[in-house]
N, C-alpha and C positions, 0 to 999 in steps of 0.2 A: 504494500499499499504506499502511495506517495501523495500526500495532501488529499487523501480521500479517493484517489484513483488507483485501481488495480492495474498496474502496468503489464502484468502477464497476459491480460485479456484485452489490452488497449488496441483500439483501432486508430488509424491516422486522425480522424476527426476528434476522437476522445483525447489523444495526445495533444492535438492543437488546442483544444479547450483547456487542458491542464496547463499548457505553456502560457496561454492568455491569462488564466486566473493568477498564475504566479507573477506575471508581469504587472498586472493590475494591483495585486496585493502588495507587491514590493515597491511600486512606483513612488509612494511618499518617502520611503526610506532612501531610495536612490536619489530623489530630488533634494533631500535634505543632507545627503552624505557629504557633499562638497559645496558649502555655502558660497565660496568665492568663484565658482565656475561661471555663474551668470551674473556676477556683480554682487554688491553688498546686499544684505537683507533689506526688506522693505522699510523705508524710513531712514535708513542710514545714508550718510553723505560720504562719498569716497574722498579720501585724503588727496589733496592736490598740491603741487608745488606752487609757491607764489610766483606771480609774474613781475617783471621789472616795471617801473613807472612808464618806460617807453613802450613796452608791450601792451600795457593797460591802455595807454593813450591811443595806440594803433587800433585796438579792438573797439574802443568807444567811437573812434572816427569811422571805422568800417560799419558800425551799427547805424550811424546817421547817414552815411553814404548809401547804404542799401535802402534806407527810407527815402532818400532823395530820388534814387532811381525808380523805386516803386511808385512814389507819388507823382513823378513826372509822367511815367508811362500810363498810369491810371488816367491822368488828365488827357493825354494824347489819344488814348483809346476812346474816351468820351467825345473828344473834339473831331477826330478823323475817322472813327469807326474802322480802324485797321486791326486785323487779327493779331499782327505781330506785337502791337503794344499791349493788348490784353493778355496774350500768352506770356510775354516776357515780364509783365507786371506781376503775374502769378509766381513766376520763378523768383523774382526779386523779393516777394513776400517770404518765400521759403529761405532765401539767403538772410533776410532780415531776422527771421525766427532762429536760424542756426546760430548767428552771432549773438542774438538775445539769450540763448541757452548758455553760452559761455560766460556771460557777464556775471551772473550771481555765483557761478562756480568759483570764480576768482575774485569775488568781492569787489567788482567794478560797478560803479553807479551807472545806471542805464540813462544815457542822455536823451533817449527818445521816449521815455516813460511818460504816458498821458498826454503826448503831443498830438494835436489833430493833423490831418493831411496838410502838407505844404508849410508846416511850421517846424523850425529847427532851433536848438539851443546855440549851436555854433553860428556866430554872426557871418562868417565867411561862407558857410554852406547855405545860409538863408539868402544871402545876396546872389550866390550862384544859382540857387533854385529859381529865384525871381527872374533872373536874367534868361535862364534857359527855358523857363515856362513861356516868357514873352516871345522868345525866338521861335519856339516850337509851335506857337499859336498862329504863326504867319502863313504856313503852308505845310503840306505833307512832307515835302522835301526838307524843309527846315526842321520839322519834328524828327525825321529820320537822321538828319545830321546831328541833332542834339543827342539822339541815341548813340551815335558813334562817339561823340565827345564824352558822354557819361561812362561808357564802357571802357574807353581808353584810359580815362582817369582811374576808374575802379581797378583795372588791370595793373596800372603803375603803383597804386597804393597797396594793393594786395601783395604784389611782388616785394615792395619795400618792407611791409609788415612781416612777410615770411622770412626775410633776411634777419629780422630782429629777434626771432624766437627759435628756441630749440625745443619748446614744449610740443610733444607729439600730438596731444589733443588739439591744440590750437592750429598746428600745421595741417592736420587732417581736414579741419573745417575750412581753413583758408585755401587750401589746395583745391578743395571741391568748389568753392566760390570762384576761384580763378578759372577753373575749367568752364564753369557756367558763363562767366563774363566773356571768355573768349568765344564761346558759342553764340552769345548774344551779339558780339561785335560782328561775327561772320554773317549773322542773319540781317543786321542792319546794312552791311555792305552789299549783300545780295539784293535787298530791296532797292537800294539806291541805283544799282546797276540796271535793274529792271526799269526803274523810273527814267533813267538817263542812259539808254543803250548806246 
């Protein structure tokens, strides 16, 4: 007898049933056996190395820059009804959220907390947003050119911030954002080529 099953008379279906019962019965033990395998227990905060002041400033800037891109593209999607702006605006929201998850992990104040669309704490970013919004409101071509400028700036700032940090967690997020920004840049370039063959 093995867990209530007579293996001497077991058929394949009965053996399968026995194996499934054992797996289900043992699952909680297996899942609890190595608490570090899937991260810390619920409610625990993983220990992280502190970032330098320069790294923290870079992440705070990236948070607002992702907001700037998202807010501009949202407006351009409304103004020009072009799918590219709606699609990339959604992507920028994911970038914004990804940086936002890093900030509390490293005790960095969120510069975008509770700010409405088109409003920025950084005065230089506010002036840039206002300037780019006005330019992108003139024509579809101007809006696409603003997209190019925003992505070129994002790429440069992401590359600079990546050079500042050795933190694997931060590098992983910023590398993903850099790949996204390069893809956005390609999309805007392709649209401008179609508009101006």
